[in-house]
C-alpha positions as CSV (number, residue, x, y, z in Angstrom):
1,M,20.3,-53.8,10.1
2,K,17.6,-51.3,9.3
3,L,15.5,-52.7,12.1
4,K,18.3,-52.3,14.6
5,I,18.8,-48.6,13.5
6,L,15.0,-48.0,13.8
7,V,15.0,-49.5,17.4
8,V,17.9,-47.4,18.4
9,L,16.3,-44.2,17.0
10,V,13.0,-44.9,18.8
11,F,14.8,-45.7,22.1
12,T,16.9,-42.5,21.8
13,F,13.9,-40.3,20.9
14,G,11.9,-41.8,23.9
15,F,14.9,-41.2,26.2
16,I,15.1,-37.5,25.1
17,L,11.4,-37.0,25.7
18,S,11.6,-38.6,29.1
19,F,14.6,-36.6,30.0
20,H,13.0,-33.3,28.8
21,A,9.8,-34.1,30.8
22,Q,11.9,-34.6,34.0
23,D,13.9,-31.4,33.2
24,V,10.8,-29.2,33.0
25,K,9.0,-30.7,35.9
26,L,8.9,-28.1,38.7
27,S,8.5,-28.5,42.4
28,K,5.7,-26.7,44.3
29,A,8.2,-24.2,45.6
30,E,9.6,-23.5,42.1
31,K,6.1,-23.1,40.7
32,Q,5.4,-20.6,43.5
33,A,8.6,-18.7,42.8
34,Q,7.8,-18.6,39.1
35,K,4.3,-17.2,39.8
36,E,5.7,-14.6,42.2
37,A,8.3,-13.5,39.5
38,K,5.6,-13.1,36.9
39,K,3.4,-11.1,39.3
40,K,6.3,-8.8,40.1
41,E,7.1,-8.4,36.4
42,R,3.5,-7.5,35.7
43,E,3.5,-4.9,38.6
44,E,6.6,-3.3,37.1
45,I,4.9,-3.2,33.7
46,E,1.8,-1.6,35.1
47,K,3.9,1.0,37.0
48,M,5.8,1.8,33.8
49,L,2.7,2.2,31.7
50,K,1.1,4.5,34.2
51,V,3.9,7.0,33.7
52,Y,2.8,7.5,30.1
53,T,-0.7,8.4,31.2
54,I,0.2,11.2,33.7
55,C,2.5,13.3,31.5
56,P,3.1,16.1,30.8
57,S,3.4,17.6,34.3
58,T,0.7,20.0,35.6
59,E,3.2,22.8,35.4
60,T,2.7,23.0,31.6
61,E,-0.2,24.4,29.6
62,F,-1.0,20.9,28.4
63,V,-3.6,18.9,30.5
64,V,-4.2,15.2,30.7
65,F,-8.0,15.4,30.2
66,A,-8.7,11.6,30.1
67,A,-6.9,8.3,30.1
68,R,-8.6,5.0,29.0
69,R,-7.1,1.5,29.2
70,V,-7.2,-0.1,25.8
71,A,-5.4,-3.4,26.3
72,K,-4.1,-5.2,29.4
73,N,-1.7,-8.2,29.3
74,K,-2.9,-9.4,25.9
75,D,-1.3,-10.8,22.8
76,Q,-2.6,-8.6,20.0
77,L,-1.6,-7.8,16.4
78,L,-2.3,-4.3,15.1
79,A,-2.7,-3.7,11.3
80,R,-0.5,-1.0,9.8
81,E,-0.6,0.2,6.2
82,T,2.8,0.4,4.4
83,A,3.9,0.8,0.8
84,E,4.3,-3.0,0.7
85,G,0.8,-3.7,2.0
86,V,-0.7,-4.2,5.5
87,K,1.8,-5.4,8.2
88,G,1.4,-6.2,11.8
89,I,2.7,-4.7,15.0
90,S,2.5,-6.6,18.3
91,R,0.9,-5.2,21.4
92,T,0.5,-6.5,25.0
93,D,-0.7,-3.3,26.8
94,S,-2.0,0.1,25.8
95,Y,-3.7,3.3,26.9
96,D,-5.6,6.0,25.0
97,V,-4.8,9.5,26.5
98,L,-6.5,12.7,25.5
99,I,-4.4,15.9,25.9
100,T,-6.0,19.4,25.9
101,F,-4.3,22.8,25.7
102,K,-5.1,25.0,28.6
103,D,-7.9,22.6,29.4
104,T,-10.1,24.2,26.7
105,M,-9.0,22.7,23.4
106,R,-8.2,19.2,22.2
107,F,-4.6,19.1,21.3
108,A,-3.4,15.5,21.0
109,N,-4.3,11.8,21.4
110,I,-1.5,9.7,22.8
111,R,-1.4,5.9,22.4
112,P,1.4,4.3,24.4
113,D,1.7,0.7,23.2
114,R,4.0,-1.9,24.7
115,S,5.3,-4.4,22.2
116,K,6.1,-8.0,22.8
117,P,9.8,-7.7,23.8
118,E,11.0,-10.2,21.2
119,E,9.1,-8.3,18.4
120,Y,9.9,-4.7,19.4
121,E,12.6,-4.1,16.9
122,N,10.5,-5.3,14.0
123,D,7.5,-3.3,15.4
124,K,9.6,-0.1,15.2
125,K,10.5,-0.8,11.6
126,V,6.8,-1.3,10.7
127,A,5.7,1.8,12.6
128,L,8.3,3.9,10.6
129,E,7.1,2.3,7.3
130,N,3.5,3.3,8.3
131,L,4.6,6.8,9.0
132,Q,6.3,7.0,5.7
133,Y,3.2,5.7,4.0
134,Y,1.1,8.5,5.3
135,I,3.7,11.0,4.3
136,N,3.5,9.6,0.7
137,T,-0.3,9.6,0.6
138,G,-1.1,12.6,2.7
139,K,-2.0,16.1,1.6
140,S,0.3,19.2,2.1
141,M,3.0,17.2,4.0
142,A,5.9,19.3,5.2
143,T,8.6,16.8,4.6
144,E,9.3,13.8,2.3
145,K,10.6,11.6,5.2
146,P,9.9,11.4,8.9
147,V,11.9,13.9,10.9
148,E,14.1,12.3,13.5
149,K,14.9,14.2,16.7
150,S,15.9,13.4,20.3
151,Y,14.0,14.7,23.3
152,N,15.3,14.0,26.9
153,G,16.8,10.7,25.9
154,F,14.0,9.5,23.7
155,V,14.3,9.2,19.9
156,T,11.2,10.5,18.0
157,H,10.1,10.4,14.4
158,S,7.5,12.9,13.2
159,S,5.5,13.8,10.2
160,Y,3.4,17.0,9.9
161,R,1.4,19.2,7.5
162,S,2.6,22.4,6.0
163,E,-0.7,24.1,6.5
164,L,-3.7,24.0,8.9
165,I,-5.9,21.5,7.2
166,G,-7.6,18.2,8.0
167,D,-8.4,16.7,11.4
168,N,-4.8,15.6,12.1
169,L,-1.9,18.0,11.8
170,G,0.9,15.6,12.5
171,T,2.0,12.3,14.1
172,S,5.0,11.6,16.2
173,L,6.5,8.2,17.3
174,I,8.3,8.1,20.6
175,F,10.6,5.0,21.0
176,D,11.4,3.7,24.5
177,D,13.9,0.9,23.8
178,A,14.4,0.1,27.5
179,N,10.7,-0.6,28.1
180,K,9.8,-1.8,24.6
181,M,7.3,1.0,24.1
182,I,6.1,2.7,21.0
183,T,4.1,5.8,21.8
184,T,2.2,7.4,19.0
185,V,1.1,11.0,19.4
186,Y,-1.7,12.2,17.0
187,F,-1.8,16.0,16.9
188,I,-5.4,17.2,16.5
189,N,-6.4,20.2,14.4
190,A,-8.2,22.4,16.9
191,P,-11.8,23.6,16.3
192,K,-12.1,27.1,14.7
193,N,-12.2,30.0,17.0
194,S,-14.6,33.0,16.7
195,D,-12.3,34.6,14.2
196,G,-12.7,31.5,11.9
197,K,-9.3,30.1,12.7
198,N,-7.9,27.3,14.9
199,F,-4.3,28.2,15.5
200,K,-3.0,31.6,14.4
201,D,-0.9,29.9,11.8
202,I,1.2,26.8,11.2
203,S,4.2,28.3,12.9
204,E,2.2,28.7,16.1
205,W,1.2,25.1,16.0
206,M,4.7,23.8,15.2
207,E,6.0,25.8,18.2
208,L,3.4,24.2,20.5
209,R,4.1,20.7,19.0
210,E,7.8,21.1,19.9
211,K,7.0,22.4,23.3
212,F,4.7,19.4,23.9
213,L,7.1,16.7,22.8
214,D,9.8,18.3,25.0
215,S,7.6,18.6,28.1
216,Y,6.0,15.1,27.6
217,T,9.3,13.2,27.2
218,K,10.9,15.2,30.0
219,C,8.0,14.2,32.4
220,V,8.3,10.6,31.4
221,A,12.0,10.5,31.8
222,S,11.9,12.1,35.2
223,N,9.3,9.6,36.4
224,F,11.6,6.7,35.4
225,K,14.5,7.9,37.6
């Protein structure tokens, strides 16, 4: 009896494997169609990514000084520190964009990262945990939690200092759910001017930060229409 059951199981398993092999076997035309579909998808991704490297518009005081490709069509895992230890964020594509103010002063570094679509929601969660971690461990932080705000259809989460100290004055996360993008904006503390100051005061910098986030997201949104 046991032998008969074993024979039936082996036969059934072999039939399933054979059926599956026939099911996934593609014709030459189907393979070509699949290849063309992947090519078109990649072209759309590249077009979408490019938008994040050309904003804000030239009508603002902020200038795209340089854009460098960091990752292209890869399967990467980025380490992010959290209160629970180091966690990973997925990435397939990325740029590094330097923004200057009036073409004379470094203002921000932008890192638009495309997540693996199936891991995007978890990536957002880890990115927020990472932002909270730096609020908890940072010096002179203005808030106890990330500040959530909407700009031109995009949800942002930001942390920033309460005074002009350090190399980095603040960080903002811009979530693009439609394109599975997490764009991180690192706001740079400008070099000191001849009067020994960088910005006049923290209020001036905060005003510029808000102006930048609004103009940047507005530019991105308009290019997606």
